TIMI-612062 format. One record per residue (C-alpha): x, y, z; residue in three letters. Coordinates in Angstrom, 3 decimals. Layout:
N
<<X; Y; Z>; ALA>
...
This chain:
493
<<11.192; -18.586; -4.097>; MET>
<<12.462; -21.955; -5.851>; ASN>
<<9.898; -21.957; -8.553>; ILE>
<<10.778; -18.085; -9.210>; ILE>
<<14.415; -19.103; -9.631>; SER>
<<13.748; -21.923; -11.349>; SER>
<<12.360; -19.833; -14.153>; PHE>
<<15.371; -17.406; -13.899>; VAL>
<<18.215; -20.023; -13.641>; TYR>
<<17.229; -23.291; -13.517>; GLY>
<<15.126; -26.168; -14.416>; CYS>
<<12.225; -24.253; -16.232>; ASN>
<<14.493; -21.506; -17.831>; LYS>
<<14.492; -23.465; -21.204>; ASN>
<<11.015; -24.423; -21.901>; ARG>
<<9.349; -25.600; -25.121>; LYS>
<<5.563; -23.933; -23.956>; HIS>
<<4.133; -22.196; -21.187>; LEU>
<<2.861; -25.178; -19.499>; PHE>
<<6.095; -27.264; -20.007>; ASP>
<<6.865; -26.801; -16.227>; ILE>
<<8.306; -28.882; -14.293>; VAL>
<<8.726; -29.227; -10.121>; SER>
<<11.826; -28.056; -8.855>; PRO>
<<11.211; -29.669; -5.167>; PHE>
<<10.397; -33.197; -6.672>; PHE>
<<12.568; -33.984; -9.581>; ALA>
<<10.659; -36.361; -12.516>; HIS>
<<7.422; -34.804; -11.791>; GLN>
<<5.505; -31.671; -13.843>; LYS>
<<4.650; -28.940; -11.620>; LEU>
<<1.043; -29.082; -10.275>; ALA>
<<1.131; -25.701; -8.558>; TYR>
<<0.071; -22.163; -9.919>; PRO>
<<2.816; -20.618; -11.201>; PHE>
<<1.528; -17.285; -12.556>; ILE>
<<2.822; -15.000; -9.537>; PRO>
<<6.143; -16.682; -9.496>; ASN>
<<6.335; -16.323; -13.175>; TYR>
<<6.002; -12.390; -13.510>; TYR>
<<8.585; -12.229; -10.405>; ALA>
<<10.629; -14.062; -12.469>; ALA>
<<10.206; -11.566; -15.489>; VAL>
<<11.073; -8.812; -13.319>; LEU>
<<14.291; -10.495; -12.313>; MET>
<<15.295; -10.859; -15.987>; ILE>
<<14.309; -7.828; -17.711>; SER>
<<14.865; -5.091; -14.866>; PHE>
<<17.702; -6.752; -12.886>; LYS>
<<15.711; -7.096; -9.588>; LEU>
<<16.924; -9.118; -6.725>; SER>
<<14.487; -12.121; -5.942>; ILE>
<<13.486; -10.138; -2.570>; HIS>
<<12.185; -7.297; -4.475>; ASP>
<<10.673; -9.133; -7.139>; ALA>
<<8.580; -11.036; -5.017>; ALA>
<<7.641; -7.898; -2.524>; VAL>
<<7.462; -4.886; -4.936>; LEU>
<<4.440; -6.343; -6.995>; PRO>
<<2.682; -7.307; -3.732>; SER>
<<2.321; -3.403; -2.874>; ILE>
<<-0.146; -2.317; -5.610>; PRO>
<<-1.827; -5.962; -5.083>; VAL>
<<-2.426; -5.117; -1.286>; ILE>
<<-3.722; -1.855; -2.080>; ILE>
<<-6.275; -2.835; -4.763>; SER>
<<-7.257; -5.618; -2.161>; LEU>
<<-8.240; -3.243; 0.379>; TYR>
<<-9.611; -0.574; -2.206>; VAL>
<<-12.060; -3.571; -3.593>; ILE>
<<-13.000; -4.733; 0.295>; PHE>
<<-13.956; -1.483; 1.247>; VAL>
<<-16.398; -0.962; -1.855>; GLU>
<<-17.500; -4.829; -1.167>; LEU>
<<-18.590; -3.758; 2.504>; ILE>
<<-20.027; -0.785; 1.260>; PHE>
<<-22.199; -2.854; -1.163>; ALA>
<<-23.118; -5.063; 1.428>; PHE>
<<-23.953; -2.715; 4.356>; SER>
<<-24.438; 0.713; 2.680>; LYS>
<<-22.660; 2.105; 5.553>; SER>
<<-19.192; 4.326; 5.259>; GLN>
<<-18.470; 3.366; 9.295>; LEU>
<<-18.838; -0.282; 8.756>; ALA>
<<-16.415; 0.042; 5.578>; ALA>
<<-14.015; 1.590; 7.900>; VAL>
<<-14.259; -0.871; 10.766>; ILE>
<<-14.168; -3.740; 8.081>; GLY>
<<-10.861; -2.806; 7.268>; VAL>
<<-9.654; -3.093; 11.021>; TYR>
<<-11.437; -6.166; 11.758>; LEU>
<<-9.910; -8.099; 8.430>; PHE>
<<-6.350; -6.383; 9.083>; THR>
<<-6.159; -7.545; 12.822>; PHE>
<<-8.796; -10.385; 13.010>; ASN>
<<-7.800; -13.128; 15.425>; GLY>
<<-9.396; -15.202; 18.149>; GLY>
<<-8.444; -15.434; 22.060>; LEU>
<<-4.833; -15.897; 21.665>; GLY>
<<-4.467; -12.624; 23.616>; PHE>
<<-4.848; -14.710; 26.835>; GLN>
<<-1.418; -15.850; 26.484>; SER>
<<0.025; -12.342; 27.199>; VAL>
<<-0.536; -12.932; 30.819>; PHE>
<<1.125; -16.090; 31.164>; ASN>
<<4.842; -15.393; 31.026>; GLU>
<<6.032; -18.924; 29.826>; GLU>
<<3.497; -18.657; 26.980>; HIS>
<<4.661; -15.080; 26.182>; ARG>
<<8.204; -16.337; 26.112>; LYS>
<<7.955; -18.956; 23.976>; PHE>
<<9.304; -18.154; 20.648>; TRP>
<<7.110; -19.488; 18.548>; GLN>
<<4.297; -17.544; 20.593>; THR>
<<2.119; -15.078; 17.822>; ASP>
<<-0.778; -15.613; 19.530>; TYR>
<<-3.127; -16.610; 16.829>; VAL>
<<-1.802; -19.753; 15.629>; ARG>
<<0.861; -20.761; 18.490>; PHE>
<<-0.311; -19.188; 21.725>; TRP>
<<2.429; -20.858; 23.987>; GLY>
<<4.195; -24.206; 24.421>; LYS>
<<2.453; -27.063; 23.325>; ASP>
<<-0.615; -24.947; 22.027>; MET>
<<-1.966; -24.651; 18.387>; GLN>
<<-4.867; -23.118; 17.597>; GLU>
<<-6.597; -22.973; 14.046>; PHE>
<<-6.155; -19.016; 12.411>; TRP>
<<-7.382; -16.678; 9.969>; LEU>
<<-5.027; -14.074; 10.792>; GLN>
<<-5.208; -11.789; 7.618>; ALA>
<<-1.694; -9.666; 8.124>; THR>
<<0.476; -12.473; 9.034>; SER>
<<-0.874; -15.180; 6.939>; HIS>
<<-1.769; -13.537; 3.817>; ILE>
<<-0.595; -10.450; 2.974>; LEU>
<<3.122; -10.763; 3.932>; LEU>
<<3.705; -14.618; 3.480>; PRO>
<<0.939; -16.275; 0.969>; GLN>
<<1.837; -14.706; -2.194>; ARG>
<<-1.119; -17.030; -3.912>; ALA>
<<-3.877; -15.704; -1.570>; SER>
<<-2.932; -12.466; -1.881>; LEU>
<<-2.853; -12.182; -5.725>; TYR>
<<-6.411; -14.391; -5.729>; SER>
<<-8.137; -12.301; -3.032>; LEU>
<<-8.603; -9.035; -5.330>; PRO>
<<-9.575; -11.284; -8.025>; ILE>
<<-11.976; -13.169; -5.898>; VAL>
<<-13.651; -10.028; -3.911>; TRP>
<<-14.053; -8.162; -7.480>; SER>
<<-16.518; -11.466; -8.429>; VAL>
<<-18.247; -10.948; -5.237>; LEU>
<<-18.609; -7.275; -5.700>; LEU>
<<-20.201; -7.616; -9.311>; ILE>
<<-22.250; -10.265; -8.370>; LEU>
<<-23.533; -8.448; -4.991>; ILE>
<<-24.014; -5.333; -6.950>; SER>
<<-25.295; -6.178; -10.406>; CYS>
<<-27.265; -9.317; -9.576>; ASN>
<<-30.515; -7.073; -10.396>; ASN>
<<-29.221; -5.664; -13.542>; ASN>
<<-30.380; -6.500; -16.781>; ARG>
<<-27.096; -6.312; -18.217>; SER>
<<-24.667; -9.178; -19.062>; ILE>
<<-21.589; -7.190; -19.658>; LYS>
<<-20.901; -7.278; -15.797>; GLU>
<<-21.122; -11.253; -15.679>; PHE>
<<-18.891; -11.456; -19.124>; ILE>
<<-16.452; -9.344; -16.677>; ALA>
<<-17.020; -11.740; -13.746>; ALA>
<<-16.277; -14.814; -16.257>; GLY>
<<-13.139; -12.991; -17.217>; LEU>
<<-12.067; -12.571; -13.544>; LEU>
<<-12.896; -16.305; -12.603>; VAL>
<<-10.659; -17.414; -15.680>; ALA>
<<-8.050; -15.761; -14.241>; GLU>
<<-7.609; -17.936; -10.909>; LEU>
<<-6.673; -21.374; -12.047>; PRO>
<<-2.754; -20.257; -11.951>; GLN>
<<-3.007; -17.893; -9.732>; VAL>
<<-5.144; -19.943; -6.595>; HIS>
<<-7.216; -22.526; -7.282>; PRO>
<<-8.746; -22.920; -3.819>; HIS>
<<-10.362; -19.415; -4.729>; SER>
<<-12.264; -21.079; -7.846>; ILE>
<<-13.785; -23.850; -5.338>; ILE>
<<-14.860; -20.964; -2.933>; ALA>
<<-16.711; -19.046; -5.666>; LEU>
<<-18.232; -22.129; -7.183>; ALA>
<<-19.891; -22.713; -3.944>; GLN>
<<-20.596; -19.326; -3.222>; TRP>
<<-21.744; -18.389; -6.491>; GLY>
<<-23.918; -21.238; -6.937>; GLY>
<<-25.885; -21.116; -3.569>; VAL>
<<-26.475; -17.150; -4.029>; PHE>
<<-27.654; -18.212; -7.872>; ALA>
<<-30.090; -20.432; -6.280>; LEU>
<<-31.278; -17.829; -3.578>; ILE>
<<-31.689; -15.111; -6.129>; THR>
<<-33.283; -16.906; -8.581>; PHE>
<<-36.458; -15.131; -9.764>; PRO>
<<-38.756; -17.901; -8.886>; TYR>
<<-42.038; -15.967; -8.970>; ARG>
<<-41.198; -13.391; -11.643>; LYS>
<<-40.681; -15.424; -15.000>; PRO>
<<-40.079; -12.056; -17.026>; ALA>
<<-36.939; -11.980; -15.195>; LYS>
<<-35.944; -15.836; -15.618>; VAL>
<<-34.459; -15.396; -19.145>; LYS>
<<-31.913; -12.543; -18.457>; ILE>
<<-31.183; -14.053; -15.059>; PHE>
<<-29.985; -17.381; -16.707>; ILE>
<<-28.204; -15.483; -19.421>; LYS>
<<-26.137; -13.725; -17.256>; LYS>
<<-24.928; -16.734; -15.227>; TYR>
<<-24.377; -18.654; -18.508>; LEU>
<<-22.410; -15.674; -19.775>; ALA>
<<-20.262; -15.930; -16.746>; LEU>
<<-20.179; -19.739; -16.700>; GLY>
<<-19.429; -20.170; -20.455>; ILE>
<<-16.634; -17.310; -20.573>; VAL>
<<-14.782; -18.596; -17.420>; ALA>
<<-14.643; -22.015; -19.108>; ILE>
<<-13.309; -20.821; -22.441>; ILE>
<<-10.669; -18.797; -21.221>; PHE>
<<-9.954; -21.052; -17.956>; GLY>
<<-10.400; -24.536; -18.572>; ALA>
<<-7.293; -25.446; -20.470>; PHE>
<<-5.117; -23.964; -17.396>; GLN>
<<-6.260; -26.769; -14.922>; CYS>
<<-4.846; -29.373; -17.284>; VAL>
<<-1.639; -29.295; -15.113>; THR>
<<-3.918; -30.154; -11.773>; TYR>
<<-5.550; -33.555; -13.262>; THR>
<<-2.918; -36.069; -11.957>; GLY>
<<-2.847; -34.012; -8.410>; ARG>
<<-6.614; -33.895; -8.044>; THR>
<<-7.277; -37.659; -9.314>; THR>
<<-4.414; -39.736; -7.786>; HIS>
<<-3.527; -37.658; -4.729>; ASN>
<<-6.709; -37.306; -2.616>; LYS>
<<-6.944; -33.335; -3.296>; PHE>
<<-10.308; -33.478; -1.639>; MET>
<<-11.789; -35.559; 1.348>; LYS>
<<-14.433; -35.829; 3.926>; ILE>
<<-13.325; -35.009; 7.197>; GLN>
<<-13.878; -32.732; 10.073>; PRO>
<<-11.442; -29.678; 10.827>; VAL>
<<-11.597; -30.565; 14.460>; ASN>
<<-9.640; -33.768; 13.900>; ARG>
<<-5.453; -34.619; 14.079>; GLY>
<<-3.849; -31.446; 15.533>; ASP>
<<-7.088; -29.608; 16.324>; TYR>
<<-8.708; -32.499; 18.159>; GLN>
<<-11.514; -30.501; 19.992>; LYS>
<<-15.377; -29.606; 20.069>; ASN>
<<-16.186; -27.853; 16.817>; ILE>
<<-17.465; -24.687; 18.989>; PHE>
<<-14.678; -24.669; 21.340>; VAL>
<<-12.576; -24.624; 18.215>; LEU>
<<-13.811; -21.660; 16.545>; TRP>
<<-14.536; -19.779; 19.780>; TRP>
<<-10.765; -20.185; 20.412>; ARG>
<<-9.906; -19.347; 16.675>; ALA>
<<-11.882; -16.327; 16.138>; LEU>
<<-13.296; -15.378; 19.562>; GLY>
<<-16.048; -12.688; 19.608>; LEU>
<<-16.114; -12.586; 15.865>; PHE>
<<-17.530; -15.983; 15.042>; ILE>
<<-20.095; -15.214; 17.941>; VAL>
<<-21.232; -11.548; 16.451>; MET>
<<-21.152; -13.342; 12.812>; SER>
<<-23.464; -15.777; 13.410>; PHE>
<<-25.585; -14.861; 16.069>; ILE>
<<-26.048; -10.550; 16.214>; HIS>
<<-24.980; -9.314; 13.102>; ALA>
<<-27.789; -11.583; 11.331>; PRO>
<<-30.537; -10.089; 13.460>; ILE>
<<-30.110; -6.465; 11.731>; ILE>
<<-30.227; -7.882; 8.113>; PHE>
<<-32.350; -6.966; 5.333>; ASN>
<<-33.539; -9.301; 2.973>; LYS>
<<-30.865; -8.929; 0.279>; TYR>
<<-28.139; -8.858; 2.938>; GLN>
<<-29.474; -12.367; 3.927>; PHE>
<<-29.278; -13.691; 0.475>; GLN>
<<-26.052; -12.264; 0.321>; CYS>
<<-24.623; -13.858; 3.499>; TYR>
<<-26.094; -17.367; 3.294>; ILE>
<<-23.692; -18.809; 0.377>; PRO>
<<-21.021; -17.872; 2.894>; SER>
<<-22.122; -19.585; 5.630>; LEU>
<<-22.535; -22.357; 3.296>; VAL>
<<-19.015; -22.208; 2.073>; VAL>
<<-17.970; -22.205; 5.823>; PHE>
<<-19.775; -24.589; 6.618>; LEU>
<<-18.876; -27.067; 3.770>; ILE>
<<-15.410; -26.337; 5.026>; GLY>
<<-15.888; -27.627; 8.371>; ASN>
<<-16.386; -30.704; 6.956>; PHE>
<<-14.403; -31.322; 3.631>; VAL>
<<-10.707; -31.254; 3.630>; ILE>
<<-8.815; -29.468; 0.363>; TYR>
<<-5.532; -31.070; 1.008>; GLN>
<<-3.869; -32.993; 3.453>; PRO>
<<-4.194; -30.978; 6.468>; TRP>
<<-6.922; -28.726; 7.222>; SER>
<<-5.097; -25.545; 7.448>; LEU>
<<-5.137; -25.025; 4.009>; ASP>
<<-9.079; -24.780; 4.392>; ASN>
<<-8.105; -20.997; 5.277>; THR>
<<-7.897; -20.355; 1.685>; LYS>
<<-11.371; -21.105; 1.057>; ILE>
<<-12.487; -19.237; 4.300>; TRP>
<<-10.525; -16.106; 3.596>; ASN>
<<-11.858; -16.237; -0.322>; ALA>
<<-15.723; -15.678; 0.328>; THR>
<<-16.548; -16.382; 4.105>; PHE>
<<-14.425; -14.114; 5.927>; ILE>
<<-15.169; -10.825; 3.376>; PRO>
<<-18.743; -11.209; 3.757>; ILE>
<<-18.835; -12.189; 7.665>; ALA>
<<-16.342; -9.257; 8.267>; THR>
<<-18.888; -6.814; 6.582>; ALA>
<<-21.903; -8.288; 8.355>; ALA>
<<-19.895; -8.053; 11.750>; VAL>
<<-18.684; -4.414; 10.783>; ALA>
<<-22.291; -3.213; 9.737>; LEU>
<<-23.449; -4.690; 13.348>; PHE>
<<-20.810; -2.440; 15.106>; LEU>
<<-21.494; 0.388; 13.379>; SER>
<<-25.133; -0.117; 14.336>; GLU>
<<-24.265; -0.085; 18.259>; LEU>
<<-22.672; 3.314; 17.775>; THR>
<<-26.190; 4.797; 16.764>; LEU>
<<-27.646; 3.676; 20.388>; HIS>
<<-25.825; 6.497; 22.180>; GLY>
<<-22.450; 6.430; 24.133>; ASN>
<<-23.286; 2.945; 25.671>; VAL>
<<-23.857; 1.515; 22.500>; GLY>
<<-20.538; 3.527; 20.804>; LYS>
<<-18.579; 1.989; 24.317>; LEU>
<<-19.796; -1.496; 23.656>; ILE>
<<-18.770; -1.460; 19.808>; SER>
<<-15.391; -0.244; 20.958>; ILE>
<<-15.091; -2.934; 23.372>; VAL>
<<-16.281; -5.662; 21.328>; LEU>
<<-13.972; -4.396; 18.028>; LEU>
<<-10.934; -4.315; 20.544>; PHE>
<<-11.262; -7.629; 21.919>; PHE>
<<-11.991; -9.202; 18.289>; SER>
<<-8.546; -7.352; 16.797>; THR>
<<-6.655; -7.641; 20.023>; PHE>
<<-4.711; -11.019; 19.336>; SER>
<<-4.291; -10.001; 15.670>; GLY>
<<-2.343; -6.782; 16.707>; ILE>
<<-0.478; -8.819; 19.248>; LEU>
<<0.220; -11.086; 16.335>; CYS>
<<1.211; -8.407; 13.718>; VAL>
<<3.372; -6.689; 16.539>; HIS>
<<5.538; -10.105; 17.123>; SER>
<<5.408; -10.996; 13.301>; THR>
<<7.408; -7.395; 12.871>; TYR>
<<9.715; -8.025; 15.852>; LYS>
<<10.928; -11.556; 14.341>; CYS>
<<11.643; -10.297; 10.783>; ARG>
<<15.146; -10.949; 9.703>; SER>
<<17.430; -11.168; 6.703>; ILE>
<<17.303; -14.726; 5.753>; GLU>
<<20.846; -14.449; 3.540>; TRP>
<<23.408; -11.557; 3.409>; ASP>
<<24.166; -11.240; -0.244>; ILE>
<<27.932; -11.436; 0.482>; TYR>
<<27.508; -14.559; 2.687>; LYS>
<<27.956; -18.304; 1.831>; ALA>
<<24.374; -19.111; 0.503>; PRO>
<<25.246; -16.391; -2.403>; TYR>
<<28.000; -17.729; -3.288>; GLU>
<<27.568; -21.205; -3.530>; ILE>
<<24.400; -19.985; -5.428>; ALA>
<<26.346; -18.328; -8.010>; ASN>
<<28.374; -21.491; -7.981>; PHE>
<<25.455; -23.298; -8.735>; VAL>
<<24.314; -21.150; -11.493>; ILE>
<<27.586; -20.477; -13.366>; ASN>
<<29.027; -24.383; -13.029>; LYS>
<<26.232; -26.583; -13.537>; THR>
<<23.407; -27.281; -16.150>; PRO>
<<20.095; -25.719; -15.349>; PRO>
<<18.284; -29.204; -15.482>; ASP>
<<20.607; -30.723; -13.340>; SER>
<<19.042; -32.900; -10.387>; ILE>
<<20.350; -32.865; -6.838>; TRP>
<<20.448; -34.819; -3.674>; MET>
<<20.602; -32.441; -0.812>; THR>
<<18.460; -31.090; 2.056>; ASP>
<<15.023; -30.758; 2.098>; ASN>
<<14.408; -27.485; 3.533>; GLN>
<<12.740; -24.485; 1.672>; HIS>
<<15.775; -22.003; 2.443>; GLU>
<<18.387; -24.018; 0.847>; ASN>
<<20.120; -21.835; -1.549>; PRO>
<<20.924; -24.536; -4.207>; ILE>
<<17.117; -24.837; -4.969>; VAL>
<<15.802; -21.434; -3.430>; THR>
<<18.240; -19.123; -5.290>; LEU>
<<20.070; -21.065; -8.181>; ALA>
<<16.439; -22.771; -8.973>; GLY>
<<18.016; -26.492; -9.132>; ARG>
<<15.671; -29.809; -8.876>; ARG>
<<15.902; -31.453; -5.962>; ALA>
<<15.421; -35.257; -5.890>; LEU>
<<13.348; -34.666; -2.510>; VAL>
<<12.347; -31.128; -1.642>; GLY>
<<10.832; -29.436; 1.029>; TYR>
<<8.562; -32.186; 3.013>; ILE>
<<5.539; -29.610; 3.699>; GLY>
<<5.253; -29.170; -0.135>; TRP>
<<5.298; -32.969; -0.688>; LEU>
<<2.887; -33.714; 1.315>; MET>
<<0.742; -30.810; 0.585>; ASN>
<<0.847; -32.324; -3.316>; HIS>
<<0.323; -35.933; -1.862>; GLY>
<<3.675; -37.176; -3.445>; LEU>
<<5.346; -39.973; -2.066>; ASP>
<<8.749; -39.208; -0.930>; TYR>
<<9.557; -42.439; 1.357>; ASN>
<<11.503; -44.594; -1.586>; GLU>
<<13.407; -41.692; -2.386>; ARG>
<<14.593; -40.776; 0.931>; ARG>
<<15.392; -44.260; 1.364>; ALA>
<<17.652; -44.531; -1.486>; ALA>
<<19.573; -41.432; -0.421>; MET>
<<19.991; -42.723; 3.152>; ASN>
<<21.466; -46.129; 1.309>; ARG>
<<24.157; -43.838; -0.826>; LEU>
<<25.086; -42.157; 1.968>; CYS>
<<25.889; -45.373; 3.962>; LEU>
<<27.849; -46.674; 0.653>; ASN>
<<28.363; -43.790; -1.951>; PRO>
<<30.352; -45.871; -4.389>; GLU>
<<26.983; -47.964; -5.011>; ASN>
<<25.057; -45.476; -6.895>; THR>
<<22.868; -47.931; -8.735>; THR>
<<19.437; -46.723; -7.153>; GLU>
<<20.522; -42.940; -7.119>; ILE>
<<21.729; -43.495; -11.009>; ASP>
<<17.770; -44.562; -11.781>; ARG>
<<16.949; -40.792; -10.619>; TYR>
<<19.730; -39.500; -13.067>; ASN>
<<21.064; -37.276; -9.705>; VAL>
<<24.276; -35.826; -10.795>; THR>
<<24.971; -33.297; -8.090>; TYR>
<<25.087; -34.014; -4.134>; VAL>
<<25.308; -30.700; -2.126>; GLY>
<<25.606; -30.999; 1.698>; LEU>
<<24.850; -27.898; 3.750>; ARG>
<<26.290; -27.841; 7.216>; TYR>
<<23.593; -25.630; 9.067>; SER>
<<21.456; -28.444; 8.087>; ASN>
<<23.042; -31.642; 7.742>; LEU>
<<20.388; -33.691; 6.755>; GLU>
<<22.228; -36.285; 4.969>; TYR>
<<26.187; -37.268; 6.152>; ARG>
<<27.524; -37.975; 2.698>; PHE>
<<31.425; -38.690; 2.335>; LYS>
<<32.800; -40.361; -0.640>; PRO>
<<36.304; -42.000; -0.509>; PRO>
<<39.414; -39.756; -1.561>; ARG>
<<39.736; -41.989; -4.546>; ASN>
<<36.175; -42.273; -5.459>; SER>
<<35.520; -43.399; -8.850>; LYS>
<<31.957; -42.271; -8.655>; LYS>
<<32.281; -38.639; -7.320>; TRP>
<<34.270; -35.940; -7.818>; GLU>
<<34.736; -33.175; -5.172>; HIS>
<<33.890; -30.045; -7.171>; VAL>
<<33.167; -27.189; -4.586>; TYR>
<<34.102; -26.699; -1.076>; SER>
<<33.555; -23.633; 1.510>; SER>
<<33.026; -23.749; 5.302>; VAL>
<<29.215; -23.920; 4.576>; ALA>
<<28.765; -25.945; 1.562>; PHE>
<<30.464; -28.971; -0.171>; ASP>
<<29.312; -30.188; -3.562>; VAL>
<<30.238; -33.484; -5.267>; TRP>
<<29.640; -34.459; -9.117>; HIS>
<<28.402; -37.613; -9.955>; ARG>
<<31.262; -38.729; -12.716>; THR>
<<30.467; -40.780; -15.888>; LYS>
<<30.995; -44.217; -15.689>; VAL>
<<31.667; -45.831; -19.130>; VAL>
């Protein structure tokens, strides 16, 4: 939300060109983050006077619809089964692992963070791949990218044996849309598409080699021409901040045997996708499925950001859709074996989705309004928007719900720590300077180097105890309420 508001009210309001975008959560840093979904939300706010909530939510509705339409088409292209397409929708929407076990433990069930997918109870965290609670609702970048990625998969699976190049040009244009929507999806597509091309290459049919190469060259050239320039903003992040490193996912917070990790994270789904479903595959289904397994396996040993949980972005792009199609095909085939087969299929589907159903239910119960439009957060946001320069730099708390950055779009010297870690940014020196300023507000030498002109205190999250003397020569008290205080750095001649 702070990127959206930075386009509407704040530091990115007055740009010289499209890529002249600075980070609202780490001052003096160019934004190395996909901005297109946020940019168009800002357009809706400016052009149609929508609230930031409506500008973020309303465009997501047609995107979600398109995601499911394309997903059903993708499952059918893989399985040629209408029933599998129906089952796949439920598998994807309510996917989860063995977290439902916490229902039978009162202590775990009553723990406030328990969602039966990632948090199973007190001090219990597991890996997760839950579509509704972790993609459809909060992850707008992932949500906006999946219809694009799955459209490319659909084209490759459906048209790989065609002689026409048009579909591959279209696929290249789709890939070119991704750099400023969701870069992880490009990595997933590159891995999946590369393996798929190697597997389906017509080694024994020389007459088809030329057209096959032309099709994939067309895809790659179009994607590079229209997409490569969009990646310039990421170069510093990927070269200096260790965007990618070799490290097994079963390390750190998820220190456990890799088989146990995935058994607990995906339960029966992972077993069926690796063991049972491949038994009924035909040759072409194997050719489509092996690339997804490769993406999954690579993601188990390569970390694409500082923490392994962001690998879910890779798997959701090219492993989960095909694996879901495979499991859905297996469950649909079981129904052909009389009442016993139908019963087994229903039981397997239930235990594959029960944790996800509980997670969606707990998410629904925990819904809330973050800010009442008549309360203090909007009052301080309106003050900041109307009374301070759009490009001003603020020392304030680092929480992502801070209205100074989230609603007013101002630059924070140190923003939300999770995002800074995600971007590999070193914020320790800045935090140390902020702490020293709080100890002696009149000594502004360090903070002046960062051009900090405002300090905003939010008493619901008092991260810094900043209190200049009444007769301060460095700070002017310009705003005060029961919830916020703001000081302005006075000019020193």
